[in-house]
N, C-alpha and C positions, 0 to 999 in steps of 0.2 A: 540442535541441543541450546538450552536455555543458558543465560548467564550465570545460574547459581550452579547450575551442573557444571559448565565450564570452568567456575571457581574452583571446584571442589576439585575436577581432575587435574588441574593446573597444580595445585598445591601436593596432590596424591602423586603426582610423576614426580615431581621434585624431593618430595619426603622419600619414596620409596628409591629413588638412586641412591640418596642419600644414606639411607641406612644400608642399602647393600653395599657402597663403597667403603663407607666409614666402618662397617661392621669387619670386611676384609681385613680393612688398615689395623682395627682394633685386636683379631685376631692375631696379625703377622707381629705385631708389639709384643703383646703378650707372650709369644713365642721367643720375640728377640732377648727381651729384658727378662721374662722369668721361667724361660724354657718350656712353656706349655706346649704338650704335643698337639699340633694341629695339623691333620693332614689335608684337608680341604681348603687350601687356602690358595688365591691367585700367587701373591708377593712370593709365598714361598715357594710355588712351582716354578716360579719364574726363574729364580735362582738353580733350583735343581735340574735345571735342562742343559746347562753348561757344566764344562768337567771342574770337579774342586781342585783347590791350588792353581789354578789356570788363571792367565790376564785377564781371560775375559769374565771369569767367577767374578773376580774381587771387584772389576769394573762395575757390573751387574751389581753388588749387593752394597757396592758406594753410592750409585746413582736411584736404584731403589731406597735407601735409607734416607738420602738425600730429600727425594721427591716426597715421601712420607713425613719426614721431620718438616720440610716446609710448610706442608699442607695443613699440617697438626699445630704447627706453632701462627701460620697465619691465621688460622680459625680461632686460636685459643686469644692472640693479639686483636681480632675483631671484636669476640665477646666482653676483653677487659675492656677496650677502649668506648666501646658502646655505653658500658656500666659508668664509666667515667664521664663522658659528655651527659648521659642522661643525669647524674647526679647535679653536675654544673648547671644543666638546664634548668632542671628543678628548681634549684636556689634561686637562679636569675628570674624564673618567673615568679617566685615567692615574692622576688623583690618590686617585682613590677605589678604587684596584684592590687585592684580598683577594688578593695573591700565592699564600700558603696555598692557600686554597679555590679558587684559578682552576687551580693546578699539579692540584689533586685533581679538579676535574670535568674536565680536559681528560683525565686518566686515566681516570677511570670511564666515561666515554662514547664513550672510543676514540678521541678527535679528534686524529688525525696533525698537523693544521695549526695546533693550540695556538688555535682560532678561537672560543673560549669564554672569556667574560671577566667574572669576580666581583666586583662592587662594592659596597663597603661602605654599606648606602644604608637607612633607614626606611620606607622605600615599595616596596611588593610591586612590582617592576618586571621585566618578561622581552619584551627587542624585538630587534632585528636593526638594528645602525649601522654605516654606511659603503656607497660606491659600488663600488670598485675590488674591495676586499677585506671584504665583509661579515664582520661580528663579531656572536657571540649573547652579549647582556649579559641577567646577572642578577643580583638584588641578592640580599644576604643575607637581608633581612625574608621574602623569596620562597621560599627555601631554605629559612627555618625552619618554615613554613606549610602547605608540600607536603610530601606523600609520595615515596618515591622511583620510585613508579610514575607519579605525578602529575608529577613532574619532568621523568621521560622522556618524557612526552607535551608537557610544553610545550616541551622541548630539540628534539624531532622537528619540532613545530610552525614554530618558527623556523629550522630546520634548511631546510626546505622554503622560508622566505623567503629564506634565504642562497643557497640552491642557484639560487633561482630570480630573483636580483637584485632585487626587489621595490624596495627602497628606491630603487634609482636608477630603475626604471619608475615608481613612485608620484610623484618629483618629476619627472620629466620632464612625466608626465601633469598634475600640478597647474603646470608653468611654462605649457605649452600652455594650460589652462584660463584662466591668469590673464592671458597674454598676448594671447591671443585671444577676450577675454570676451565679446565682436559675436559669438562664434557658440557659443550654450548648450551645444550635444550634447557640446562639448570638456569643461566642467565636469561633464555626466552621464559621459562615459567614466572621468574621474577618481574621481569619488565610486563609483562602480558596480567599476571595476578594484578600489579597495580592500575592499570587501565580498568580489566574488569571489576574491581572492587569498588572504582567510582563510577562506573554506569550502573552498578546495584545500588549503591547509596544514593543515586539520583532517583532511580526507582522508586525506592524506600522513600526519600523526602518527599515525591509526587504523591505517592498513596497516602502520606499522611496528611498533606495539606489541599489534598484535591485537585490539583491543579500545577500544570507546567510553568504558569506565569512568574511564580516569587522566584523558582531557581532558575529560570531563564535570566530574567531580569538580574540578579545577583550576579551570576557567571558573565553576563555580558559587562556589568560594571566593573567587576574586577578585573577581567582580560583590559578593558580601556583604562584603567588606573595603572596596570602594571607596565603597558605601551608607553603610556603619557609620561609616567616616572622613572622610567626604564627600571623598575624594581625587578628584583630576584627573589619570587617566593620562598620563604625558608619555611619546610614542615607544612607547607599548605596543600592541601587535597585538591587545589585549582590549578594543577600543574599544565604546565606545556605538553608533554607526551600524550596525555588523556583529553585534553580540551576538545580537540577536533571530534574523536567519539562521541563525547559530550554532547556536544552541539548537533552533531546530526540525530543523536537518540533523542533529542528536546524537540528539533524540527519534526523528524520522521519516526516515532516511535514505533510504529508497528513494523518498520521495515529491518531487515537483518543485519547487522553491521559486522562484516568479517573483521578478525583480530589478525594482525597479521604474525605468518609464520614464516622462519627464515630457514626455506629448504638445506641450506649449506650447514647450518648448526644441526639440522636434524638429523642429515646425513652422518656427519661427524660424530655424533654422538651415538648414534644406532651402530656404528663401527666400532667405536670403543667398547660400548656395552655386550656387544656380539664377542668381541674380543676377549673380554674380563669373562663371560659367561663360558665362552670355548674352553678356557684354560682350567677353569675350574671342572667344568665337565671329563676334559683329560684327566684331571687329579682325581676323580672320583672313578673312571674308569680305571 
């Protein structure tokens, strides 16, 4: 399975699980708050298995309501938190904007939408920011240490993330993994999509520049700086968890790279999903 198909599979898997579970929660909440008659619902069926007015009946209701409330509130909190942080971060970036270099780099790389932003910063940063209109952000420190062909490779790498809306996808996958923490495979999807998206961005950069040299040398320089300065990358797509895979791909581009699969997470997730499906089938029958 090629990396592109793997990325589609990982996203589709996580989205399908989220739709299934959240739709069941939504139906239960509609029944609970507005009295909507819902015949096929996992949570409603769980309650119906216990004798009304019994201790277990009230205990199950309390636990289910607490569980659903926690999941919904956690999801809403993460969305609100991301919104606030994005606003603050965007404001900070605008204050750090190096207008002269920003104009120069948009012209240099023929960016008709002016979607490259150069900021004054002492850390070597390169990342894509924004969900609806993603912007490529480069720091002046990064520009100083990279050669022209290396900068081009980095820009092309980030262009892939920009065109593919990876910032938005990664946020949604993270939201799903945190909200549906009881289904571990959603966390696996989130973590592995980040790795796969990096490998795809590297392939895109290589195809656009025509060589692995620019990307390889840029990656090595950034790794050296990270270790030398003991710096912790912030929103940089040269992250520790994917760097080994990326180096393997650059060294041996024709070799297949296995993406880690946590069997325990898959096993637990399958058990949870089978249980949910079984309960719904019982309700239908």
